[in-house]
C-alpha positions in Angstrom: 90.1 96.2 130.7 90.0 96.3 126.9 89.0 98.9 124.5 87.5 99.2 121.0 89.9 101.2 118.9 88.5 103.0 115.8 91.7 103.5 113.7 91.9 105.6 110.5 93.6 103.6 107.8 97.2 104.9 107.4 98.0 105.1 103.7 99.1 108.7 103.2 98.4 110.8 100.1 100.0 111.0 97.5 101.3 107.4 97.7 97.8 106.2 97.6 94.1 107.2 97.3 93.1 104.4 99.7 91.7 104.9 103.2 89.3 103.5 105.6 88.7 102.5 109.2 90.0 99.5 111.1 88.3 98.3 114.4 90.5 96.6 116.9 90.0 95.2 120.4 93.1 95.7 122.5 94.2 96.4 126.1 96.4 99.4 125.2 98.0 101.3 122.4 101.0 99.0 122.2 98.8 95.9 121.8 96.7 97.6 119.2 99.8 98.6 117.3 101.2 95.0 117.4 97.9 93.6 116.2 97.8 96.0 113.3 101.4 95.2 112.3 100.7 91.5 112.3 97.4 92.0 110.4 99.1 94.1 107.7 102.1 91.9 107.2 103.1 93.8 104.1 103.8 97.0 105.9 107.5 97.9 106.1 109.2 99.5 109.1 109.1 102.9 107.4 105.4 103.3 108.2 105.7 102.1 111.8 105.6 105.6 113.4 102.6 106.5 111.2 100.7 103.5 112.4 101.4 104.2 116.0 100.4 107.8 115.6 97.0 106.7 114.2 96.6 104.3 117.1 97.3 107.0 119.7 94.9 109.4 118.0 92.2 106.7 117.5 88.8 106.9 119.2 88.8 104.5 122.1 85.7 103.0 123.9 86.0 100.9 127.1 84.3 97.5 126.7 82.1 96.1 129.5 82.7 92.4 128.7 86.1 90.7 128.4 86.8 90.2 124.7 89.6 88.6 122.7 92.2 91.0 121.4 92.0 91.1 117.6 91.3 93.1 114.5 87.5 92.7 114.3 86.6 94.7 111.2 88.2 96.7 108.5 86.6 98.9 105.9 89.2 99.9 103.3 88.6 101.6 100.0 
């Protein structure tokens, strides 16, 4: 079973004023985390725990149909 993850963008204040939402289809938190790391290739390892924290706390919705795991949409300001 796969889930739709609604993940808050992880740029913390005061290093940035940017934020947003990233929608990801994944089987579990670990796969979602890996997809986000590969999607945002400019992230350094220092933010890894913040990203995983956002994934764990994301809203998750079970999907009825089998979908490909991927980042499907991102709204970032």
